[in-house]
N, C-alpha and C positions, 0 to 999 in steps of 0.2 A: 422460230416464230415467237414474237413477244405478244403477250396478251394486252388488251386495252386496260386502262387504269381501273375501271370498275370490276372487271373480271379478275385482275391481279389482286385487288382489295378483297374480293370474296375468297380467293384461294388462300391468301394470307390469313384471313379470319378463320377459315376452316383448319389451317395448320396449327392454330392455337389449341385445338382439341387434343386431349391425350391420345397417343398412339397413331396420330394422323401425320404422315410424312408428306413431302411435296407432291409425289405422284398420286397418292390417295386423295389429297386435297384438290388437286387438279381434276381428277376423275369425278369427284363428288360435285364440284362447282359446275363442270360442263354438263353433267347429268341433270342437275337441277335447272340449269338454263335451257338446255335443249329439249328435255323430255317431260319434266315434272314441275312446271312453273307454279301450278296451284299448290303442290306439295311444298314448294319453297316458300310461297306466301304464307301458307299455314304454319310452317316452321318459324318463320319470322314473327308472326303474330303470337305464337306460343312462347317463343323466347322473350319477346317484349313483355308479355303478361307475367311470365315467371320472374323476370328481373324486377318488375314493379311490385309484384304481390308476394314474393317469398322472401322472408327474412330469417331471423334466428329466434328460437325459443328463449325467453328471458331466464328460464331456469336451467335447462340442460344444454342449451346452445346448439341443438340440432336444427336443421332447416324446418321452417314452419310458416304457415300462412297466417297464424294467429300469434298473439303475444306469448301464450302458453300452449305448447303442442299437445296433441291427444294423449301421448304417453305420460306426460307430466300431470295432465288433468285427470288421469284415471285413478280413482281413489282405491282401487283394488291392488295396486302395486305396493311392494314392500319398501317402505321408506328407510329401513335400516340397512339395506344393501345399495351400494352405489358402484356402478361399473363405469370405469374411465376408459374412453375410446379416443381415437385420433381424428375421426371424421364422421359426418352424418351417414356416409355409406356403411361404416362399421356398425352403427346402430341398426340399420335396416338388416344387415347380415345376421346380427345376433337375434333380432326379432323373428326373422324367417326361420332360424334354427329352432326357436322355441325353447322353453325350459327355464328362461330367466324372467323373473317377475319383479325385479327391483327397479331402481331408478338409474338414470344415465347422466354422465357429464362428458361433453365433447370438447376435447382439446382442439386447437387449430394447428395440428401437425405434431412434430417431434422437436425436441431440443436439437439444434444443429447450429453451433456457433459459426461454422463456415458460411451458412446461408443467412446468418443474421437472426436466427430464431433462438431467443433466450426464453427464460421463464415467463416474462411479461407478454411476449409475442404469442406464445401458445396458450396462455390463459391460466397460469398457475395462481396468480392473485385471485382470480375469479373462483377457482376451485377452492381455495382456502376460505374465501368468503361464503361459498356455498356450504362448506362443512360447518361453519360457525352457526348457520341458520337451521341446520338439520340435526337430527339425532341419528347419526350414521354409526352402525356397529362394525360394518365391514366394507372396505373398499377393494374392489376387484380391478386390478390393472390389466387391461386388455389391449395394450399397445402391440404393434406388429413385432415379430421376432427378428427385427433388423438391428444393426448396431445402434442406430439412433433410437429405435423403439425400446430397446433394452436399457439404454442410458436414461431415457425419459422415465421408464418404470422405476429404475433404481433411485433416481432423483426424487420422485414423488414419494416412494416408500420411505426414504430417509426423512422427508419432511413430516410424514404422517405418523410414523411409529412413536415418536415422543408424545404425541397427542393421545395415546392410548387406543387408537383405532386399529382394529385387526386389518392387516393388509395382505392380500393374496394376489397371485399372478396366474393368469390362465395357463393351462398346460399346453405345451407344444410337443409335437412328436409324430409318432406313427399314425397315419390316418386310419379310421375304421375301415376294415376290409383290405388294408394294404398288406403287401407281402414284404418281409424284411429284406430279401435280396434285391428289391427294386428301390429301396429307400436310400437317399443320399446320406453320406457319412455324417454331415453336420446335423441333420435332422435326427438321425439315429443316436448320435452322441447326446443331443439335447434330451431326447426321450429317456435315455438311460440315466442321465443326471437328475432328471425330474421324476424318477420312479416313485410310486406310492405303495405302501404296504397293503396287502389283501387281508380282509377280515379284521 
């Protein structure tokens, strides 16, 4: 059975979401149309409002409804620390973890020449301009521990070291409460290579 054009359009739109395959998109579309039309209308209104009202902070480039986000507007944060992340979701993860009170800079992904993502596309020129305007003592590279994330971190570190800025990388390895026998080999190797002295 083929779906009508409007139902097919809704299914295709839902498939654009991360982790949503064809069957899940079909199930979601049919559920919204059959059982929860008011929820669907509310979702449509919320999506439209968010698309119209949410932009990017002019300082850190995270998602914001104002020109300067609440984090950048907070005078209690440490201006000498700058944490570089890949996405707004990473900012929220660090904030939820607590313990970091510096500033942020959000890249638009990782360096990936295959995908056409070079330094300009992910925001390296904007990062360098940001560092010119601020008195930053340390940059913390918090890109993901993927091949692209590591390449991006190394690229940025090589740009910043000649400027006399301390550059550090977040630690990767064994999770708190984890047992070594259940840790994969790559994670364990990374943890051993990144060991730190005690005392």
